[in-house]
C-alpha positions in Angstrom: 35.0 -29.4 -0.1 35.1 -26.4 -2.4 32.0 -24.9 -0.9 34.0 -24.4 2.3 36.6 -22.2 0.6 36.8 -18.5 1.1 34.3 -16.4 -0.9 36.0 -15.5 -4.3 37.5 -12.0 -4.4 36.9 -11.4 -8.1 34.5 -12.5 -10.8 37.4 -14.4 -12.5 37.9 -16.5 -9.3 34.2 -17.1 -9.1 34.3 -18.3 -12.8 37.2 -20.6 -12.0 35.4 -22.1 -9.1 32.2 -22.6 -11.1 34.2 -24.5 -13.7 35.6 -26.8 -11.0 32.1 -27.4 -9.7 30.7 -28.2 -13.2 33.6 -30.6 -13.9 32.8 -32.5 -10.7 29.1 -32.6 -11.5 28.3 -31.1 -8.1 28.7 -34.4 -6.3 31.2 -32.9 -3.8 28.5 -30.7 -2.2 25.1 -31.6 -0.8 22.2 -31.5 -3.1 20.5 -28.7 -1.2 23.3 -26.2 -2.0 24.8 -27.4 -5.3 22.2 -25.7 -7.7 22.4 -22.6 -5.7 26.2 -22.5 -5.6 26.1 -22.5 -9.4 23.5 -19.8 -9.5 25.5 -17.6 -7.1 28.8 -18.1 -9.0 27.0 -17.2 -12.3 25.4 -14.1 -10.8 26.9 -11.0 -12.5 25.4 -8.7 -9.9 27.5 -10.1 -7.0 30.1 -7.6 -5.7 32.8 -10.2 -5.0 35.3 -7.7 -3.5 32.6 -6.6 -1.0 31.3 -10.1 -0.2 34.8 -11.5 0.4 36.0 -8.5 2.5 34.8 -10.1 5.8 36.7 -13.3 5.2 33.5 -15.4 5.0 33.2 -18.9 3.4 31.3 -19.6 0.2 28.6 -21.6 2.0 27.7 -18.6 4.1 27.1 -16.5 1.0 25.2 -19.4 -0.7 22.9 -19.6 2.4 21.6 -16.1 1.7 20.4 -17.3 -1.7 18.5 -20.4 -0.7 14.8 -19.9 -1.5 11.6 -21.9 -1.2 11.9 -23.7 -4.5 15.4 -24.8 -3.6 13.9 -26.3 -0.4 11.3 -28.2 -2.4 13.8 -29.5 -4.9 16.1 -30.7 -2.0 13.2 -32.5 -0.2 12.3 -34.3 -3.4 15.8 -35.7 -3.6 15.9 -37.1 -0.1 14.7 -40.8 0.2 13.7 -40.4 3.9 11.0 -38.0 2.8 9.5 -40.2 0.2 6.6 -41.2 2.5 6.5 -38.2 4.9 7.0 -34.5 5.0 10.2 -33.1 6.6 8.3 -32.2 9.8 6.5 -35.6 10.0 9.8 -37.4 9.6 11.5 -35.2 12.2 8.6 -35.7 14.6 9.0 -39.5 14.2 12.6 -39.0 15.4 11.5 -37.1 18.5 12.5 -33.6 17.3 11.1 -31.2 19.9 11.2 -28.3 17.4 8.2 -29.9 15.6 4.7 -29.4 17.0 1.1 -28.4 16.1 1.2 -25.2 14.1 -1.0 -22.3 15.1 0.3 -19.9 12.5 0.0 -20.5 8.7 2.8 -19.0 6.6 1.9 -17.9 3.1 4.8 -16.8 1.0 6.2 -16.5 -2.5 8.7 -19.4 -2.8 11.2 -17.2 -4.7 11.9 -15.4 -1.5 15.0 -16.7 0.5 14.7 -18.6 3.7 17.0 -16.0 5.3 14.5 -13.2 4.6 11.6 -15.2 5.8 13.3 -16.0 9.1 14.4 -12.4 9.5 10.8 -11.3 9.1 9.5 -13.9 11.6 12.2 -12.7 14.1 11.1 -9.1 13.7 7.5 -10.2 14.4 8.7 -11.8 17.6 10.7 -8.7 18.5 7.7 -6.5 17.9 5.4 -8.7 20.0 3.3 -9.9 17.1 4.4 -13.5 17.4 5.2 -15.5 20.6 8.7 -16.9 20.4 7.4 -20.5 21.1 5.0 -20.5 18.2 5.0 -23.3 15.8 4.4 -22.2 12.2 3.2 -24.1 9.1 5.5 -23.7 6.1 4.7 -25.6 2.9 8.3 -26.7 2.2 8.5 -28.6 5.5 4.9 -29.6 6.0 3.8 -31.0 2.7 5.2 -34.2 1.2 7.3 -33.2 -1.9 7.8 -36.5 -3.6 5.3 -36.8 -6.5 2.5 -39.2 -5.8 -0.8 -39.7 -3.9 0.7 -38.5 -0.6 1.7 -35.1 -2.0 -1.7 -34.8 -3.7 -3.5 -35.6 -0.5 -1.5 -32.9 1.4 -2.1 -30.3 -1.3 -5.8 -31.1 -1.3 -5.9 -30.5 2.5 -4.5 -26.9 2.3 -7.8 -25.3 3.2 -7.9 -27.6 6.3 -4.4 -26.6 7.2 -5.3 -22.9 7.1 -8.5 -23.5 9.1 -6.7 -25.6 11.8 -4.2 -22.7 12.4 -5.3 -19.6 14.3 -4.0 -17.0 11.9 -2.0 -16.5 8.7 1.2 -14.5 8.3 1.7 -13.3 4.8 5.3 -12.7 3.9 4.8 -10.0 1.2 8.2 -10.0 -0.6 7.2 -7.2 -3.1 4.3 -5.3 -1.6 2.9 -3.8 -4.8 3.8 -6.4 -7.5 0.4 -8.0 -8.3 1.3 -9.3 -11.8 4.5 -10.3 -13.6 5.4 -7.2 -15.6 7.9 -9.0 -17.8 9.5 -12.4 -18.4 12.4 -11.4 -16.2 10.1 -10.7 -13.2 9.7 -13.5 -10.6 6.4 -14.5 -9.3 5.9 -12.5 -6.1 3.6 -13.3 -3.2 0.7 -11.2 -4.6 1.0 -12.7 -8.1 1.3 -16.3 -6.9 -2.1 -18.1 -7.1 -1.4 -20.3 -4.0 -0.9 -17.1 -1.9 -4.1 -15.5 -3.2 -6.1 -18.6 -2.5 -4.5 -19.0 1.0 -5.6 -15.5 1.8 -9.2 -16.4 0.7 -9.1 -19.5 2.9 -7.9 -17.4 5.8 -10.8 -15.1 5.6 -13.3 -17.9 5.1 -12.0 -19.6 8.2 -12.6 -16.3 10.2 -8.9 -15.9 10.9 -6.7 -12.8 11.1 -4.4 -12.0 8.2 -1.1 -10.4 9.3 1.3 -8.8 6.8 5.1 -9.0 7.2 7.8 -7.8 4.9 11.6 -7.8 4.3 12.7 -4.7 6.1 13.7 -2.8 3.0 10.3 -3.6 1.4 8.5 -2.3 4.6 10.4 1.0 4.2 9.4 1.2 0.5 5.8 0.6 1.3 5.8 3.4 4.0 7.6 5.7 1.5 4.9 5.2 -1.0 2.2 5.7 1.7 3.9 9.0 2.8 3.5 10.3 -0.8 0.0 9.0 -1.5 -2.7 7.9 1.0 -4.2 5.8 -1.7 -1.0 4.0 -2.7 -1.9 0.7 -1.1 -5.5 0.7 -2.3 -4.5 1.5 -5.9 -1.9 -1.3 -5.9 -4.0 -3.9 -4.3 -6.9 -3.2 -6.7 -4.9 -5.1 -9.3 -4.8 -8.3 -7.4 -6.6 -10.9 -9.5 -6.8 -14.7 -9.0 -7.3 -15.1 -12.7 -3.9 -13.6 -13.6 -2.0 -15.0 -10.7 0.5 -17.7 -11.6 1.9 -21.0 -10.4 5.0 -22.9 -11.1 3.0 -25.9 -12.1 0.1 -25.1 -14.6 -1.9 -28.0 -13.1 -1.9 -26.3 -9.7 -3.5 -23.2 -11.3 -6.1 -25.4 -13.0 -6.9 -27.1 -9.7 -7.2 -23.8 -7.7 -9.4 -22.2 -10.4 -11.7 -25.1 -10.1 -12.0 -24.5 -6.3 -12.4 -20.8 -7.0 -15.5 -21.6 -9.1 -16.9 -23.8 -6.4 -16.8 -21.0 -3.8 -18.4 -18.3 -6.1 -16.0 -17.4 -8.8 -13.0 -15.1 -9.3 -14.9 -11.9 -8.7 -15.9 -13.0 -5.3 -12.5 -14.3 -4.3 -10.8 -11.1 -5.6 -13.2 -8.9 -3.5 -12.5 -10.9 -0.3 -8.8 -11.1 -0.9 -8.3 -7.4 -1.7 -10.4 -6.4 1.4 -8.2 -8.7 3.6 -5.0 -7.3 2.1 -6.1 -3.7 2.7 -6.9 -4.5 6.3 -3.5 -6.1 6.9 -1.6 -3.3 5.2 -3.6 -0.7 7.1 -2.5 -2.4 10.3 1.1 -2.1 9.2 0.6 1.6 8.4 -1.1 2.2 11.8 1.8 0.5 13.7 4.3 2.6 11.7 2.3 5.8 12.5 2.7 5.2 16.2 6.5 5.3 15.7 6.3 8.9 14.5 2.9 10.5 14.7 4.3 13.8 13.4 4.8 12.4 9.9 3.2 12.1 6.5 3.0 8.4 7.1 0.9 8.9 10.2 -1.4 11.4 8.5 -1.9 9.2 5.4 -2.3 6.2 7.6 -5.3 8.0 9.2 -6.7 8.7 5.7 -6.2 5.0 4.7 -8.0 3.8 7.9 -10.9 6.3 7.1 -11.2 5.0 3.5 -11.5 1.5 4.9 -14.3 2.5 7.2 -12.2 2.2 10.4 -13.5 5.6 11.5 -12.8 5.4 15.2 -9.1 4.4 14.6 -8.8 7.1 12.0 -10.1 9.8 14.3 -8.0 8.8 17.2 -4.9 8.8 15.0 -5.7 12.2 13.5 -6.1 13.6 17.0 -2.6 12.3 17.9 -1.1 13.7 14.8 -2.7 17.1 15.4 -1.4 17.1 19.0 2.1 16.1 17.9 2.1 19.0 15.3 0.7 21.4 17.8 -2.6 21.7 16.1 -4.9 20.4 18.8 -7.6 22.7 20.0 
């Protein structure tokens, strides 16, 4: 199987492998990876010398590129999932890794599975998530074959959020609230499903928790260190009306539900407030890692601006003590 070969060392070798794959029509590799193999081999941004230096196999590299949309496409191609979601099917086989979810995962499907799992593992390591928690992920919990089954599952999204105890929002690009160009992908905050899921979380009275890829977390904290209003200014642009979906019918369906609950202005207000609370929590946790920092000082300002005065004052006092400014 070609996908088991070593990672190409040069762009020329990658091109040669791609031509072999295209001649075979992709039949030699499973349907989950074939489209992604092509995408990786065509990617001009891959540093083949660096990627091949460790002696890895092509499938290992490809696994880092698998995203949510790849998962949906794969599930639609599998006959065993024609009448059941992946999790429902696995449960019928007695898979003990499937159980009642208590945490709803909201994410932009252009993110990779690897980055999502990494973020979840950091939540476990930081004590935000119990290692035995079952999570709800759309790829595995919604039937993906087109038909009445999928429509029923999608129509029960609000119920799924409500039946869980909290929502983890995987914010892949923390400040991208709209597509700025045709080359931009739809990020979490510019995806209408995510915006609506945040609203459903608040309406259910559940906690919204923010998690990031690690490099994006650092980028957020860097912006906060320079400007205490960085998060508020970015989140003010979140708008359910400009948010997008892969399927235009999905946006039409969600906007109909938005009107039923009070309109776009109300949804935006609720969602932006929830996002600010969740981002402020991230800032507050980061402040505890280094209280003698600009991040800590601006986190206190952020908390104050959100009306969380007790937390802001306590953090200011710790910052002052750390800087030797306490009375």
